N, C-alpha and C positions, 0 to 999 in steps of 0.2 A: 040370540046365540048365532055365531057365524055358521053358515051352512056351505056345503061344497057342491059344485055342479057335476063332479065325477060320480057316475052311477054307483050306488051302494056305499059310498065313502062315509056318509054320515052315520051309518049303522055299524061301521067297521071299527075295531079297536085301533086301526091305523087311520084315524080320522084326521080332520084338519087341525085338531088340538095336539096331535102327536108329531107327525112329519119327521120320522127318523131319516138320517142320512146313511147312505151306503154306496158301494162301488159295484157296478155291474157291467156286463157286456151282453151281446146277443150273437147268434150264429152268423147273421149277415153283417154285423158291426162288431168285430172281435176286440176292438180297443176298449179296455176298461175305462169307465167314466163315472163321475159322481151323479147320483140320483137321490131323489127324496120320495119316500113311499107315501102314497095316498090310496087307501083302500087296497084294491087288487092291481093297482097301477103304479108305475114309477115315473116321476117327473124327471126327465133327462135334463140336467142342468147344463150340460155341454150345448145341447140344442137351444136351450133357453137363452144362453149368453150369446150365441151366434145370431139369434133372431133379434137381439136388442140393439140399442144405440151405443152402448158402452161395452167394449171388449178388452180394454187395456188397463182398467183400474185394478187395484190389488185383489178385490173380491172376485171380479169377473175372471181374472187370470187364474186365481186359485180354483175356481169352479170348473175349469177346463182340465185340471190335473187328474191323473188316475188314482189318486189317494187323497185323504182328507187333511194330511199334515199341514200343507201351506195354509189352508183355510183356518185350521186351529190356531196357527201362529198369529193371525190377524187380530185376535182379541174379541172380547165380549160384544163391543159395539157392532162389529162386522157380523158376528154370529147372529145377533138379534136382527140386523137389517136384512140379511139373506132370508132368514126364517119369515119375517114380515112380508117380504116381497113374494115368497112362495105362497103364503096364505092368501095374499091378494090375487095372485094369478089363478088360484084354485077356487076362489069364492066370487070373484067379480064376473057377472054374466057377460060383460062386454069383452072380456079377455078369453072367453071359452073357446071360440073358434081358433084363435092363434095357439093357445096353450094345449089344446087337444092334440096338436101335431107333435107335441113334446112328450107324449105319454107312451110308455111301453108296458104291456101286461107283465105282471110278476111271473106268470107261468112261462113267459118266453125269455126270461132273464137268466143269465149265468152269474151267480153272485161271487164276489171276490172279498178278500180281507179289506175292510173299510179304510185302514190306515196302516202305515208301517209303525208298529209299536217300538219305541226307542228304549224304554226301560219298563220293567214289570216288577211290582212289589206286591206281596200277598200278606194281608193282615189276618188277625183273628178278630172277630166281631164280638166275641163273648169274653168275659173275664171272671175267673173264680174269685172268691172272697179274698184270697191272699195275694192276688195279682191284679190290682185295680189302680195302679199309679199312672200307667200310660199304655197305649196300644202296642202290642207286640207284632212283629212282622219279619218276613224273610225275603231276600231278593230272589226273584224268579228268572226265567230264561225267555227273553223275547223271541229267540230263534225258533222255539217250538210252540208258539201261539198259532193255532190253526182256526180257520173260520168254520162256522156251522156248515154242515154238509160234507166236510172232509172226513174220510174214514180214519180210525185210530188203529194202528198196529199194536197188538198186545206187547208191552215192553218186556225186555229181559234184564235181569240184574241179580244181585246177591240177596238171598233170603235164607232164613235158618233151615238147615236140613233136618232130617229125622233124628240125627244124633246131636243136634244143636250146633254143628259146625256150618259155616256159610257154604252154600252151594249156588252156582250160577245157572239161571234158567228163566223161563217165562214166569211172570207173576201169577200166583194162584189166588190173589186177593185184590183184584182190580176194583177200585171203588170210585164213587161219585162224590164230588163236593160242589154243590150248587151255590154260586155266589153272584154278587153284583159287582161289575167292574166300572171304574170311573176313569174317564179319559181327560187328561190335562191338556189345556190349550195354551194358556199364558205361561211365560217363563218368569221364574223368580230370580232374585239376585243372590249371588254367592255370599254366604255369611249372614243373610237376612231372613229370619224365620217368617213364615206366612201365618197370619192369624186365622183361626177357624172361621171368623166372621167374613173372611175374604173368599170363602169357598166358591161362590158363584162367579167371582171374577177370574178364577183360574180353571174351573172344571167345565168342559164343553158339554159332556153328555155321559150317558150310562149305557152299559151293555150287560147282557147275561154271560156268565162264565160257568164252565164245568172244569174245575181244577182237579183233573184226574189224580188219583193217588194209588200207588201200589203199597198196600198196608203191610205186606210181608217184607218188602224192602225197607219200609219205614222202621221196622223193629231193629234194624242194624244201624240206624242213623239217629240214635238218641243220645249221642255223646256230647252234645252241645254245639256241634258244628252246623247243625241244621240239615234240612232235607236236600238231597241231590238226586240220586237215582229214583227215589220214590215219587218225585215230583217233576223232574226235568224233561220227561219224555213228551209231554203234551199238556196244553191247556186249551180247551175249545172255547170260542167266543162267538157272540152274535155277529151276523153279517150287517146288522142295522144298529146305528148309534142314536139313541133317543136323546134329544137335547135336554139339558137340565131345565130349561124354561118350560118344556112340556110337562114336567113333573111338579109344577107349581101347585096344582090342585091336590097333589098327593102328599104335600108337606104335612107332617103331623108331629105332635109333641113327643119328643124322645123320652125314654125312661129316665128317671132321676140320675144325675151323674154320680160316680163314686165320690165319697166324701174326701178321700185322700189322694185324688188324682192331681197330677202336676198342674201348676197354675196356668201355664201357657195353653192348656187345653180348654179353659173356661170360655163359654160362648155367651154372647149377649142375647142370642135367640137360638135356643137349643132345639133342633128339630131333626127328624129322620124322614123317611119316605114310606108311605103306606103301600108297599109292594107285596103282593102275594105270589110266592114262587111255588111251582109244581114240578115234579119229576115223574116221567113215564118211562117204563122199560117195556119194549115191544108193545106199545100202545096201551099198557095198563098202568094206571096211576099207582105209585108206590109211596109217595111222600109229598108233603107240602110244608111251607113255613111262612111266617109273617116277618118280613124284613125289618119292620119298624120296631121290633123287640130288641134290636141290637144294643149292647151296652155302649159301644163306641160308635159315634156318628161318622158319616163320611167326611164331614168338616174337620172333626178331630183327627181322623186318620191323615188327611192332607196336612194338617198342622204338624203331626208327628214326623212326616217325611222331611220337613225342613227345620225341625226344632234344633238340630245341631249345626245348621248353616248350609245343608246340602241344597242343591238346585233342583227344582222341578222344571220341566221344559215340555214343549209341544210333543205329543206322542207318548208321554209316559202314561201307563195305566197301572192303577192299583186295585187289587181285589179286596172286597169287604171282609173276606173270611167266610167260612162255611155257614150258610144260612139254613141249609137242610141237613139234619144229622140222620145217621142210620148206616147200616152196612148191608150191601147187596153182593151176592156172589155172581158177578157178571161173567157171562160165558161168551165165547167167540160166536159172532153172528147176532148178538144182542144189539138192539137199537135203543139208544138213550136220548130222550128229549127233555130239555129244561125250558119252561115257559114262565112268564110272569105278567100280571096285570096290575093296574093301578087306577084309582079314580081320576077322571078328568073333570073339566068344568061342567057345572050344572047337570050332574047326574050321568055324564058320559063315562066311558071306560077306555083306557088306552092300554096297549100291550107293548112290552119290550120284545125285540126280535128274538125268536127262539134259538136254542142251541141244539142241533140234532146231529148225532154221531153214531156210526155203526162200528162195532169192534171186529177187527180182523185177526186171524191167527198170528202168532209170533212167527218171525222169519228165522229165529234162532234154531 
């Protein structure tokens, strides 16, 4: 099994089998740049490129950007090559002296949004018995996707008043929806659906999401037009994007598909991911869920996005739908954290980047 020379990395869920991508800066170097997490350190890809012999190829140019979008657009072969080179730099003893100069402690880093999300779609991962033909989804709002660590201001909107008439004010029913988000890298062709079997050719990686919901606003948005005020105010996402390749050991057989589902959703290799999600409120565990129990797989959800001929492109993110169910009366000052772990190769464990958010009072 490959081992890493970075102290503590082999025992960390951010080990050499994980290597999530993020964007960070430091107090003395405030320009955001791409990094790869290894244990409690970040491999600075900007420094790594500057130290190498090649600085002008597509991959090296993209790795000097302050966001992942251009790297995503270069496709699966480049994603794999960059990841392989990072693994070599972090495991080869002869490279330790040089690569040690490219490390920054996570504790010293200021994390930023890892990419500019160009489109956002939110699915439902479960399907009742009468609704199992295809995955249902609604379009989200990329402008209010916020990275882990950013506070959430309690939203205001219309909710039912005591007399049943709508009143405007802060939500009294702010709720958590823990999901897995999938980041698209490759672009599809207009009018050409993507097969679920092409999932790993199009999807770069996965993040955790907290798709916040104002349940009382939602009560007034059930007329068929879909959620607006109840969802549009914020969706929190991980600062780290775990490559799909890192989840290879977490692939698991998905539940049997619905018998009456649409034919374009059929997979030659039907699988999900063995992720276990957890939610904590103020440091206390309140819920957990197994992502592998989803009715609709991430590959089927990707296929649904393009079934009518719509295009997916680099930077699109789609949410799996609510993996953790339940209702919590979240108060101002509450701190909510969503985490997830998955099996790695040969008995190891990897983690998806956490989503941590503190709730601030409404400004209304």
